[in-house]
N, C-alpha and C positions, 0 to 999 in steps of 0.2 A: 504493500500499499505503500501510496506516495503522499507528499503533504498537501496536494490537491484534493486527496479522496477522503483523507482521514477527520477533515473540518477545520484545520489548521487556519484557512483560508479566510473562512466565515466567522473564526474567532477572532481573525485579526482584523474584520473588516468592523466587526462588533465592539471591540476595542478602540479601534481608529474613530467610531460615531462618539460614542462613551464619552471622549474626551471631549465633547462639545455642548454635552448636556449638563443643565443648573444654569450657569452662567452665561452659558452659550460662545459661541465664536465672535471673539470681540472684531476681527477683521470685516467678516461677513457682517454683522451688526453696523458696521461704518460703513459700508459700502453698498449694500443691496437695501432695496425699500424691503419692508415689514409684511409686504404682503405677496412679494414675489413667492412664486412656485416654479419647480421645474423637475424633470424626472433624469433616470440616468441609467445606463447599463454598464456591467461589466463583461468585459470579453478576454478572453485569454487564447493564445495560441496553443495548438495541440502540442502536447510533450509526450515522445516516443519513447 
């Protein structure tokens, strides 16, 4: 099993997002209007 299959990626993404919960991301609060919404996708290259 590699690091993509065992959940480490999802765990890391959760950690990245968690650091902005609470007071929020100060840079985003300073530069993006509060009512702005967005979507995203995660893409990865195939590993053989």
